[in-house]
C-alpha distance (Angstrom), angle and dihedral (degrees) to the residues before:
residue distance angle dihedral
M1 . . .
N2 3.94 . .
N3 3.82 88.7 .
D4 3.83 89.8 55.4
I5 3.83 90.2 53.0
S6 3.73 92.7 52.0
K7 3.83 91.5 47.8
N8 3.85 90.5 49.6
E9 3.78 91.1 50.3
K10 3.84 92.5 50.0
S11 3.89 89.0 48.0
V12 3.73 91.4 56.4
H13 3.79 92.8 48.6
E14 3.81 94.7 45.5
G15 3.74 103.2 40.1
G16 3.78 118.6 -25.7
H17 3.75 129.6 123.2
T18 3.77 119.9 -64.5
F19 3.74 96.8 -146.5
H20 3.79 138.0 58.5
I21 3.85 133.1 -160.0
P22 3.85 108.9 -115.6
V23 3.83 125.0 -139.8
M24 3.86 107.8 -77.6
G25 3.83 115.1 -164.2
T26 3.74 119.8 -56.0
G27 3.87 97.7 -66.4
F28 3.86 111.5 20.7
S29 3.90 93.7 79.1
I30 3.71 98.7 20.6
D31 3.85 92.2 112.6
T32 3.76 98.9 21.6
P33 3.74 95.3 114.5
L34 3.79 87.1 64.5
K35 3.80 88.4 62.1
V36 3.68 104.5 38.1
A37 3.84 114.7 19.2
K38 3.73 94.7 79.3
Y39 3.82 87.7 62.9
G40 3.78 90.4 53.5
I41 3.75 97.2 -99.6
S42 3.88 119.7 138.9
S43 3.80 119.9 -139.6
V44 3.76 138.1 172.9
V45 3.84 130.4 -123.3
S46 3.71 122.3 -156.8
L47 3.81 117.9 -125.4
V48 3.75 97.9 -163.8
D49 3.80 100.4 99.1
D50 3.73 114.0 50.8
V51 3.90 92.8 171.1
L52 3.75 90.3 57.8
I53 3.86 89.6 42.5
E54 3.85 88.3 54.9
Q55 3.82 91.5 49.1
V56 3.84 92.7 49.6
R57 3.79 90.8 46.9
K58 3.83 89.3 54.6
F59 3.77 89.5 50.8
Y60 3.87 97.6 49.8
S61 3.83 93.4 38.9
E62 3.86 88.6 59.0
H63 3.85 92.8 40.1
F64 3.76 93.5 51.5
G65 3.81 97.7 38.8
E66 3.81 92.5 -111.4
P67 3.96 121.1 148.7
Y68 3.78 113.1 -102.3
D69 3.74 126.5 -158.0
E70 3.88 115.7 176.9
I71 3.72 118.7 -118.4
S72 3.79 101.3 -154.2
D73 3.76 130.4 -165.6
S74 3.70 91.1 -100.4
D75 3.80 92.4 59.6
S76 3.82 117.6 108.0
D77 3.86 109.6 -97.7
H78 3.78 89.4 -3.5
R79 3.85 96.4 168.2
A80 3.85 94.2 56.7
S81 3.82 91.4 38.8
R82 3.88 93.1 55.2
I83 3.75 92.0 47.8
T84 3.81 94.0 47.5
A85 3.85 91.3 47.3
Y86 3.88 93.8 49.0
L87 3.91 95.6 45.0
N88 3.83 87.0 48.8
L89 3.89 90.0 51.2
L90 3.80 90.2 50.5
N91 3.78 90.8 49.9
R92 3.78 95.4 50.8
I93 3.82 94.0 46.3
V94 3.85 92.5 46.6
Q95 3.83 91.4 49.8
R96 3.75 90.3 50.4
Q97 3.83 89.6 47.7
V98 3.72 91.4 52.4
K99 3.74 94.4 51.5
E100 3.72 90.7 51.0
L101 3.85 89.7 49.8
Q102 3.77 91.9 48.2
S103 3.88 92.3 54.0
S104 3.86 94.9 44.0
P105 3.95 117.0 109.1
F106 3.64 121.3 -98.2
E107 3.93 94.6 -114.3
K108 3.72 134.4 120.2
G109 3.90 113.2 -64.0
S110 3.79 95.0 8.1
E111 3.72 118.0 136.8
I112 3.95 96.3 -112.3
T113 3.77 88.9 46.9
R114 3.90 89.6 52.8
Y115 3.80 86.6 48.3
Y116 3.89 93.6 58.0
E117 3.76 97.0 35.7
M118 3.74 91.3 59.1
L119 3.78 96.3 51.5
P120 3.75 118.7 101.5
E121 3.88 121.1 -113.9
N122 3.79 104.4 -73.7
P123 3.89 140.2 122.0
L124 3.81 91.5 -74.8
K125 3.81 93.6 48.4
E126 3.87 89.0 48.0
L127 3.85 87.8 53.2
Y128 3.73 87.2 56.2
H129 3.74 92.5 48.5
K130 3.78 89.2 50.2
M131 3.84 90.5 54.1
C132 3.75 90.4 49.8
R133 3.92 94.2 50.8
T134 3.80 97.2 43.8
S135 3.82 113.8 98.2
D136 3.90 93.7 -173.9
T137 3.94 105.7 107.0
T138 3.90 96.3 -150.2
E139 3.79 91.5 45.9
K140 3.82 94.1 46.8
T141 3.88 88.6 48.3
K142 3.77 91.1 52.8
L143 3.74 93.3 47.3
Q144 3.68 92.1 48.6
D145 3.83 92.1 52.9
E146 3.87 91.2 51.2
L147 3.84 89.5 47.9
R148 3.84 91.3 49.7
S149 3.86 89.1 54.1
R150 3.76 91.9 49.8
A151 3.83 97.9 49.1
L152 3.77 94.0 100.7
P153 3.82 130.4 167.4
G154 3.73 128.8 -98.4
S155 3.75 118.3 -113.3
I156 3.86 119.5 -86.1
D157 3.86 95.2 -143.0
V158 3.79 125.5 177.4
N159 3.85 135.9 -149.6
I160 3.67 134.8 -142.1
M161 3.82 125.3 -176.1
T162 3.83 101.6 -136.1
K163 3.84 93.3 -144.8
L164 3.73 94.0 53.6
N165 3.77 93.1 86.1
C166 3.80 104.1 125.9
V167 3.87 118.1 -175.5
N168 3.87 109.0 -117.1
Y169 3.72 127.3 -144.9
H170 3.83 134.2 -156.8
G171 3.80 120.9 -161.9
G172 3.86 88.9 -11.1
K173 3.84 90.0 -56.7
K174 3.82 120.0 121.0
L175 3.85 110.3 -116.9
S176 3.84 120.9 -138.7
M177 3.79 120.1 -84.9
E178 3.84 92.6 -101.2
F179 3.89 86.5 70.1
N180 3.73 94.8 57.9
D181 3.67 114.6 119.7
A182 3.90 100.5 -104.7
M183 3.84 91.8 39.2
S184 3.76 91.1 52.5
A185 3.81 91.8 46.2
L186 3.78 90.5 51.1
R187 3.90 91.0 50.0
G188 3.82 90.3 48.1
Y189 3.89 89.8 54.8
A190 3.86 93.5 40.8
Q191 3.81 92.2 53.9
S192 3.89 92.9 49.1
T193 3.85 126.2 99.1
L194 3.76 92.9 -120.1
C195 3.78 122.5 125.6
S196 3.71 99.4 -156.1
A197 3.80 143.5 89.1
I198 3.74 139.8 -70.3
I199 3.77 115.7 -142.5
F200 3.86 117.1 -152.1
S201 3.75 115.3 -157.7
A202 3.86 137.6 175.4
G203 3.84 97.1 48.2
M204 3.74 139.4 -66.8
N205 3.87 124.4 -29.6
Q206 3.80 109.1 -178.6
H207 3.77 96.7 -168.2
L208 3.88 91.3 53.1
Y209 3.83 93.0 44.6
S210 3.87 89.9 50.7
Y211 3.74 92.8 49.7
M212 3.79 91.5 62.4
S213 3.79 86.8 71.2
N214 3.86 86.9 74.4
F215 3.75 92.1 69.2
D216 3.84 126.0 72.6
D217 3.82 96.2 -152.7
F218 3.79 91.2 73.8
F219 3.70 91.3 61.4
P220 3.86 126.9 72.2
D221 3.72 121.9 -96.8
N222 3.80 123.9 -132.5
H223 3.89 89.1 -76.1
G224 3.80 92.5 52.3
V225 3.89 91.2 -106.1
L226 3.68 120.2 143.7
K227 3.94 114.0 -146.7
K228 3.76 91.3 -164.3
K229 3.76 118.9 29.7
I230 3.78 129.3 -161.0
V231 3.83 122.6 -127.4
L232 3.82 122.1 -174.7
K233 3.87 118.8 -155.3
V234 3.92 101.4 -144.5
S235 3.89 135.7 175.3
D236 3.70 97.1 -155.2
Y237 3.76 147.1 19.0
R238 3.86 95.0 -107.8
S239 3.74 92.5 57.0
A240 3.82 90.1 50.6
M241 3.83 91.9 51.8
I242 3.84 96.1 46.1
Q243 3.77 94.8 46.6
G244 3.64 95.0 40.0
R245 3.83 92.6 53.8
Y246 3.81 91.6 46.2
L247 3.73 90.3 55.1
A248 3.81 95.7 40.3
K249 3.88 89.8 57.1
K250 3.75 87.3 58.2
R251 3.85 91.2 51.3
L252 3.73 91.2 -106.3
W253 3.80 117.0 132.0
V254 3.91 123.7 -149.3
S255 3.79 104.5 -141.3
E256 3.74 96.1 -174.4
Y257 3.80 141.7 23.1
R258 3.78 109.9 -151.9
I259 3.79 104.5 -158.3
E260 3.89 112.0 -156.4
S261 3.76 131.2 -169.9
G262 3.75 108.4 -108.7
L263 3.78 93.3 -133.0
N264 3.79 110.4 1.3
C265 3.83 96.9 80.9
G266 3.79 140.2 77.4
G267 3.84 129.6 -86.2
H268 3.74 117.1 -1.8
T269 3.73 118.7 20.9
F270 3.80 131.1 -159.1
P271 3.70 108.4 -162.5
T272 3.78 117.2 -156.1
L273 3.78 122.9 -141.5
G274 3.79 88.4 -85.8
L275 3.69 97.3 -59.0
L276 3.82 106.6 147.6
L277 3.88 127.7 -144.5
G278 3.82 97.0 -113.9
P279 3.88 96.8 56.5
I280 3.71 89.7 42.5
L281 3.74 93.4 52.8
D282 3.88 89.3 46.2
E283 3.84 90.1 53.3
F284 3.79 88.8 51.3
K285 3.79 92.9 50.5
K286 3.79 93.7 47.6
N287 3.81 95.8 45.1
R288 3.78 99.9 34.5
P289 3.82 95.2 99.4
A290 3.90 89.1 51.9
L291 3.74 91.5 44.6
E292 3.86 93.2 53.0
K293 3.77 90.8 44.2
K294 3.73 96.6 50.4
L295 3.86 95.1 42.5
N296 3.72 91.5 48.1
S297 3.77 91.1 50.8
V298 3.89 92.3 51.3
Y299 3.81 90.7 43.5
S300 3.91 92.8 49.7
K301 3.86 92.1 46.9
A302 3.84 92.0 49.9
R303 3.78 91.4 47.6
E304 3.89 91.2 48.1
A305 3.86 90.6 49.9
N306 3.82 87.4 55.6
S307 3.76 91.7 48.9
D308 3.88 91.8 -117.4
S309 3.77 116.4 159.7
P310 3.87 113.2 -94.9
L311 3.84 116.3 -105.4
D312 3.72 122.1 -114.5
R313 3.77 89.7 -130.8
P314 3.80 140.3 4.2
Q315 3.75 117.2 -81.8
E316 3.96 118.7 -99.3
L317 3.69 117.4 -100.5
R318 3.83 116.3 -163.5
V319 3.81 129.0 -171.4
T320 3.83 120.6 -157.8
V321 3.78 133.5 171.0
Q322 3.85 136.5 -145.3
G323 3.72 143.3 169.1
G324 3.77 128.1 88.1
I325 3.84 100.0 5.9
V326 3.87 107.9 148.3
S327 3.76 107.4 158.2
N328 3.71 144.5 46.7
E329 3.80 91.1 -119.4
E330 3.92 89.7 59.1
Q331 3.71 91.8 45.6
D332 3.85 92.1 52.6
M333 3.84 90.6 42.5
L334 3.74 92.8 55.9
M335 3.85 93.9 43.8
K336 3.82 93.2 48.0
S337 3.82 101.9 35.2
Y338 3.67 99.9 44.2
D339 3.84 104.1 23.1
V340 3.64 94.6 -125.9
N341 3.88 117.5 167.1
G342 3.73 95.5 -133.3
T343 3.83 150.2 -22.0
G344 3.85 136.0 -118.3
W345 3.75 119.5 -132.4
G346 3.84 115.1 -168.5
T347 3.91 120.4 144.4
P348 3.83 95.5 43.2
F349 3.89 88.4 57.6
M350 3.80 88.3 62.7
M351 3.79 85.5 79.0
A352 3.79 91.0 54.7
T353 3.71 103.3 91.2
D354 3.75 96.4 -169.5
V355 3.81 93.8 53.4
I356 3.82 111.1 37.9
N357 3.80 126.8 41.5
V358 3.78 110.1 -112.9
D359 3.75 118.3 145.2
E360 3.87 120.8 -132.9
E361 3.71 97.2 -101.7
H362 3.94 91.9 56.1
Q363 3.78 91.9 38.7
K364 3.86 85.1 62.4
K365 3.82 91.3 47.0
L366 3.76 92.4 49.7
V367 3.80 92.2 49.3
E368 3.80 89.2 50.0
C369 3.83 99.4 39.2
T370 3.79 122.9 117.5
G371 3.77 130.7 -158.7
D372 3.84 89.9 -90.2
D373 3.87 91.0 55.9
V374 3.92 91.9 64.2
F375 3.74 111.3 60.4
L376 3.88 136.6 170.8
S377 3.80 101.8 -113.5
D378 3.71 145.5 -175.2
S379 3.78 87.4 -132.2
S380 3.86 95.7 116.5
P381 3.82 118.1 91.7
V382 3.88 87.1 -151.6
G383 3.83 86.1 79.6
V384 3.85 98.8 -121.1
P385 3.80 127.7 107.6
Y386 3.83 115.9 -82.9
W387 3.77 134.2 -161.8
N388 3.69 108.8 -127.7
L389 3.80 139.1 178.5
K390 3.82 106.8 -130.5
T391 3.77 94.3 -156.2
S392 3.84 94.2 55.6
A393 3.88 120.0 121.6
S394 3.71 89.5 -116.1
E395 3.77 92.7 54.6
N396 3.76 91.7 46.2
R397 3.79 90.0 51.4
R398 3.83 93.7 49.2
R399 3.79 90.5 53.9
E400 3.80 92.2 47.1
H401 3.83 89.5 55.2
I402 3.80 90.8 52.1
E403 3.87 91.4 49.4
A404 3.84 88.3 48.8
N405 3.79 90.3 52.5
T406 3.89 90.0 -118.0
P407 3.86 102.0 104.2
G408 3.68 123.5 179.1
S409 3.81 135.5 37.7
P410 3.78 131.1 -76.7
C411 3.91 83.1 -120.5
P412 3.77 97.2 -132.9
K413 3.76 97.7 -175.9
A414 3.85 104.8 24.2
Y415 3.83 95.7 -154.4
L416 3.76 92.1 143.5
R417 3.89 99.7 46.2
F418 3.82 95.2 135.6
D419 3.90 102.8 135.0
D420 3.83 111.9 90.2
T421 3.89 95.2 179.3
Y422 3.85 93.1 108.4
A423 3.79 102.7 17.4
K424 3.80 136.0 39.4
Q425 3.85 90.7 -140.4
G426 3.74 91.8 46.5
L427 3.71 136.8 -116.8
C428 3.65 134.6 -125.6
L429 3.68 119.0 -114.2
A430 3.88 91.0 -128.8
S431 3.84 92.7 53.1
R432 3.74 122.8 111.5
A433 3.71 91.8 -128.8
Y434 3.78 93.7 54.2
Q435 3.89 94.9 44.3
K436 3.82 91.5 49.2
L437 3.75 93.3 53.4
S438 3.82 96.3 39.3
L439 3.79 94.0 49.0
A440 3.87 88.2 50.8
D441 3.84 91.2 50.0
L442 3.85 88.5 47.8
E443 3.84 92.0 58.0
S444 3.86 90.1 59.8
E445 3.90 94.7 49.1
E446 3.83 115.8 109.4
I447 3.72 99.1 -132.9
T448 3.77 139.7 119.0
E449 3.82 119.4 -72.9
K450 3.83 87.9 -121.4
L451 3.81 92.2 57.0
R452 3.75 91.7 42.4
D453 3.85 93.2 55.1
A454 3.85 88.7 46.0
K455 3.80 91.9 52.8
K456 3.77 92.3 44.6
E457 3.68 91.3 51.9
M458 3.83 90.1 50.7
I459 3.81 92.1 51.1
L460 3.73 93.0 48.9
A461 3.91 92.8 43.8
K462 3.83 90.8 71.4
S463 3.84 112.3 102.0
C464 3.84 132.8 -175.4
I465 3.85 96.7 -98.5
C466 3.83 96.5 154.9
H467 3.86 88.6 65.8
D468 3.84 101.2 28.1
L469 3.87 97.2 48.7
G470 3.89 83.0 70.8
G471 3.75 91.7 53.6
T472 3.76 98.6 96.1
V473 3.78 96.4 52.2
K474 3.84 89.3 45.9
R475 3.76 88.6 55.8
K476 3.80 97.3 41.1
L477 3.90 91.3 50.7
G478 3.72 95.5 40.6
I479 3.86 93.2 -115.6
D480 3.81 92.3 127.3
E481 3.73 115.8 -4.4
N482 3.87 90.4 -176.4
A483 3.94 92.9 57.6
D484 3.85 115.5 132.8
P485 3.91 101.2 -134.1
A486 3.85 122.3 -153.0
I487 3.83 114.8 -149.0
C488 3.78 118.7 -148.5
C489 3.77 103.9 -176.3
G490 3.83 119.9 154.1
P491 3.84 123.2 -114.3
S492 3.81 91.9 -94.9
I493 3.76 91.3 74.5
K494 3.78 89.6 87.9
Y495 3.94 90.1 69.7
F496 3.77 88.2 61.5
S497 3.76 116.9 63.1
K498 3.80 106.4 156.9
L499 3.81 132.3 70.1
T500 3.65 116.8 -113.5
G501 3.93 143.3 164.0
L502 3.66 139.9 -113.4
E503 3.84 99.3 -89.4
E504 3.87 92.4 48.0
M505 3.88 91.4 48.7
V506 3.92 93.2 48.0
S507 3.86 87.9 47.8
H508 3.87 86.6 52.8
I509 3.65 92.4 50.4
Y510 3.75 93.1 51.3
G511 3.87 95.6 42.2
R512 3.72 98.5 -109.6
L513 3.84 89.0 122.8
S514 3.81 137.5 -9.1
L515 3.70 126.9 -118.8
L516 3.80 96.9 -177.8
T517 3.76 110.6 121.9
T518 3.83 96.1 -156.7
S519 3.73 132.9 38.7
D520 3.72 92.5 -161.6
R521 3.78 98.2 87.2
P522 3.81 133.9 118.9
H523 3.88 124.9 -111.0
M524 3.82 112.8 -93.0
F525 3.86 87.8 -109.6
I526 3.75 92.3 52.4
Q527 3.76 90.9 47.1
E528 3.72 92.4 52.9
L529 3.89 91.9 46.6
H530 3.87 88.4 52.6
L531 3.66 90.8 51.0
Y532 3.86 93.8 51.3
I533 3.82 90.7 49.2
E534 3.78 89.0 52.3
H535 3.74 91.4 46.6
L536 3.93 90.1 52.0
R537 3.81 88.4 47.7
D538 3.82 88.9 54.7
Q539 3.71 93.6 45.3
I540 3.79 89.2 54.3
H541 3.73 91.7 52.5
R542 3.85 93.9 49.6
C543 3.83 87.6 50.2
S544 3.78 92.0 51.0
I545 3.87 94.1 56.5
G546 3.89 93.0 39.5
L547 3.89 97.6 -107.5
I548 3.81 93.7 125.4
S549 3.71 135.0 5.3
K550 3.86 129.0 -137.4
T551 3.81 127.9 -175.5
P552 3.85 118.2 -122.4
K553 3.87 87.1 -114.2
Q554 3.88 92.5 56.1
C555 3.68 93.8 49.1
E556 3.88 94.5 45.4
E557 3.83 89.1 48.2
F558 3.76 92.9 50.4
A559 3.74 95.1 50.1
Q560 3.82 91.5 41.4
N561 3.88 93.0 51.9
L562 3.81 89.4 49.8
M563 3.81 90.5 50.9
E564 3.82 92.1 48.3
G565 3.75 87.6 48.2
I566 3.87 90.9 54.7
Q567 3.74 89.9 52.2
Y568 3.74 90.5 50.5
Y569 3.65 91.1 52.2
R570 3.72 91.9 50.3
D571 3.78 89.9 56.4
F572 3.80 92.9 41.3
S573 3.82 93.3 55.1
L574 3.78 89.6 56.8
Q575 3.78 91.3 59.8
Y576 3.80 103.9 34.1
L577 3.75 114.7 16.9
E578 3.77 104.7 66.7
D579 3.85 98.4 144.1
Q580 3.98 95.5 38.2
R581 3.78 97.8 33.6
E582 3.74 101.3 106.3
K583 3.83 94.4 50.7
F584 3.75 92.4 39.7
L585 3.83 94.0 54.0
G586 3.85 91.5 44.1
D587 3.89 89.2 53.7
L588 3.83 89.5 46.0
C589 3.74 93.1 51.8
A590 3.86 90.9 50.9
L591 3.72 92.9 51.7
Q592 3.81 93.1 45.8
Q593 3.77 87.7 57.7
Q594 3.74 90.1 50.2
L595 3.82 93.0 49.1
E596 3.96 91.9 47.5
S597 3.82 90.2 51.5
L598 3.74 87.8 50.8
A599 3.75 98.0 47.5
P600 3.87 98.3 76.5
A601 3.97 88.6 51.0
A602 3.82 89.7 49.8
A603 3.78 90.9 51.8
A604 3.75 93.9 46.7
E605 3.88 96.3 48.8
A606 3.80 91.1 47.4
């Protein structure tokens, strides 16, 4: 098994794909590994919804002729057990798929031919081209044998949002911390047979991080190989250093920092204080050698203090980036300008019908959606901004409940029951129980009508995303054809208005064709800057009516960071954006004017 891990790592370095498919909701990418891993493409499965995971496991067990024994709510440690069972199923099926692919003939349309045709131009792809060109039968057979052995699967990675760590109860009694949602999900992954990575998002959780020390797979074997790797999704360099050091002191190595745009992505967003993606990537590039040196030093000292065997070489540290990438030019720019090891493509894959779970009704809505149909909302009970499709069945149902004077959700799964204002065991902000009580309290508050209306709107905006984000896969697999899906695509969906498939999307990523349906679009850096200015504008408005409060220092720092980002991009364009420079600088100038007109209002409201 360890040899397989080493081979896979080698394959990625010498000729694998340079992109991955990030986690997408709870259901959109829940089975994506079954569709892409055999072609060497890595993807990420959400571990939030163990009920959905169990339903999907039942479907695929029957579909692939695997035995299925239900893991019910009454089973001991059912959440972790469901996750382990499903991940093991994915692993078994993908391993079979890869063996079938490796044994398929090198002919047009075959699985192994599809594998190599999708690769970017690199040494492994050149080996494939060499095999195709050679007319010597013996040499061709030899090359084909080597290519078969190097057709390795993409990683079946998993994601945990660190803050989604609800306390659980049994018979009204609070269970110990290890049965919290995130802890159980981590245990479910740790006990699986996967050789892959776990991605932690939404910030640091010390209890969760410390809990990893209980599982051997997160520590290197005698050859220095990690069976299970740790990936942190971060929005700035400081966060990477703090979290990396914390884990290194516990002898846990962070193999990858996955930098994500604070606003220009899908689903939940975590805005920075005006720090933009370009300057953040530049800081990583400049400080990466120091980061690697520092963390390896802390890691080595922690291992030495524990009497661990010294490693033959320092552990690998990768840096990848995701959020708002829509073209091959942007992919190449990120790889070359910032020396990142790879990129993540999420929202565009929502148009790839054989990769991501979107039912026919919502495929049509995505094809037809405009910029106004995708909005940064208060929908998430987590309490952070959330990209939402306003025409989704989930949003339609939410509005229907409000019109019928029965706002809120029945809260069938309660994964987000964080608020304990009205109940000891907590309530979800999207639940009917919470919204009824909260609206009643609001009526008795002595506040302005403007503020009351704004608070009411915020209360009613919350929707049942932990359940509804699994709606599309339920419809698609026939688990629940009456589900009300929520759709959490990013704003870049408006640049893709036709359905496609895996091979076309991969060709788009590598520049072999273009799936963009408009040439009149801003650069990803410009788009993010625009979103931050709009976010600042919204914050100013909320301050003006008393909905939120900001200190003068925070507002000043936000605006100053954006202004410094604009200057950085002006210098950046002179070095790296020769073909797009004129439009880029024009867009930058227009946004600078908007920010300058906004600055006095920000200072006044602060």
